[in-house]
N, C-alpha and C positions, 0 to 999 in steps of 0.2 A: 322638730327634726325632719329633713326632707324625707319624702317617700323614695327609697331607693337612689338617693343621690341627685333627685331631680331639684330644679330651680326653685328658689323660694317662693316666686310668685305662683308656681305651678302647685305646690304643696299647698298655698293658701286657698286655691280654687278648690283643691281635692277636699281640704277641710270644709269648705262651704258646701261641697256634695256630701260630704258626710252629714253634715247637720241637716241637709235635705232628706237623706236618707232617713235619719233618726226620726225626723217629723213624720214619714211615712210608716216607719216602724210603729211608733208610738200612737199615732192616728187619734190623738186628743182634740176632739171636734171643738172644744171651748178654745183651745190653744191656735187655731186657724189664723186670727188675725195678727196675734203675736208673732207666729211663724212667718207670715207673709211679711209683717213690718222688718223683721230680722234678715229677710234672705231676697227680697224683691226689691226693684227700683221703684220709686212710688209713681212713676211716669204714667200717663195715660195710654202711650203706647206699648206698655208691656203686653206680652203675648204668651199663652200657652196653647199648644194645639195638641189635642187629646185623640185618642183612638178611635173615637165616635165620628160619623161624617159631619156631625153639627158642632163639634167641640173645637170652635176657634175661639178662643177667651181672650178678648182685648180688654185691657184696663183693668184696674184695681178690684172692683166689684165682681167682674165676671172671671178673674182669676181666683180669687178667695172663694167663690162660689164652686168652681172646679175643683178646687183642693178639698173642700168639705165634702163635696160629693165622692170624690176618690176615697177619702178616708172613712166616709160611712158604708160605701157600697162596693168599691171596687175589689176589696182583695188586700192579701199580702204581698207587698211590693218590696223587691229585693235589687237594688242597683249593684252592679259590680263595680264599687267604689275603688278597690285596689286596682283593677283593671282598666278604670276609665283612660281614655287617650286625651290628654289636655294640651292646648295650646295656648301661648299667651303672646302678645304684642302690644307692648305700651300699657293702656288702661283698657285692653279688651281681651277675653278669654273666651276660648270656645272648647267643647267637649263632646265626646261620643262615648257612651257605654252600654254593653248589654245588660240586661235584667229581665227578672220573670216576675209575674204577678200570678199569685195562686189564691184558689178559694175552693170551697166544698160546697157543691150545689146538688141537692138530691135530685133524681129523676123526677119525681114529683113535681119540685119546684120547677124544672127545667121545661117540662111538659105545660105547667101552668102558663110560663112566661110566653111559650109558643102559642098556646090558645088565645092570649090577650093580643099577640101579633097578628094571629089570624083575624081576630075581631076588627082590628085595627084596618087591616087590609081589605075586609070585606065593606068597611063603611068608608073606604077611601075613594079617591076620585080615578082610580084607574079602571080602565076598561075590563070586561068579563075575562077575556084572554090572559090579561097581565095579571090579574088577581088570582086565577088558577094556576099560573105558574109561579107566582111568589109563594101562594100557600104550599104549592108541591116542594119548593125549594126549601122553605124553613122547616118543613116538615120532615124533609129528608135530612136536613142538617141536625135536627134533633133527634131522631132515631140514630143517626151515625155518631153524635157525640156521647149522649147518654148510655151507648153500648160500650164506652170505654171506662165508665165508673163514674164516681161522684166527686172525685178529685180531678180539678183542673188546674193544670200548670201551663201558663201562654209564655212564650218568651216575647220580650220587646225590645226595641232599641230606644235610646235615650239621647237626644241631642241638646245640647243648651248654649246660648251665648250670655256670657256674663260681662258687666262693666264695673270698673273701679271708680268708687265715689268716695271722696274723704278717707281713703285708704281702707275701704271695705269693699269687697267683692259681692257683687249683687246679681241676681238672675235679671237678665233683661226679656229673653225668651227661651223657651223650652218647647220640647216636642216628645211625645211618647207615640212610637209607631210598632204595628205588628208586622213581622216579615210573613210573607206567604208564599206558598210553592203552588197555590190554587189561583184560580182567577178572582181578582179583587173582588170584595163585596159590592163595591161602587161601581157602576159604569153610566158613562155618558152615551146615549143613543142618538144619533144623529137622523133626523127624519128627511 
């Protein structure tokens, strides 16, 4: 039955989004390949853009590895499937939806992660001033975030493009992104 009287194709896409959510809810690492085969086009040009600056995952292997990593490490993902905005034109659909990812991270674990980041920064190729500034930034962020408690809930935005192949809707591209009211974490500095 259509969601709120919506068109059948939109309901079909929403059902695929729900299966995607179900996979992220269950997080069964052994099922990643079956999940991918059920919900993604087998094309080499499939793409997931994650929240990390280096998470541009092109092709089946890269996409499956991001799914594995998300399920193992990212936290509890909840996409607002009923509230997703979905559009369909022929055999192409696109959607956007808000979501949250939540996790419990103790201050000690957060501190240890920060210390590892500091070690990577110290051994990196930046000049001394850049290293000091980066260490100050990540240290201030750690102190700011750990002061709010061990439960982390981050809002995100989810966008996807699906294509209909042989009567089945499959993800071709998707992107997770974090909204921010602060200066973005990444910046290109022209010299």
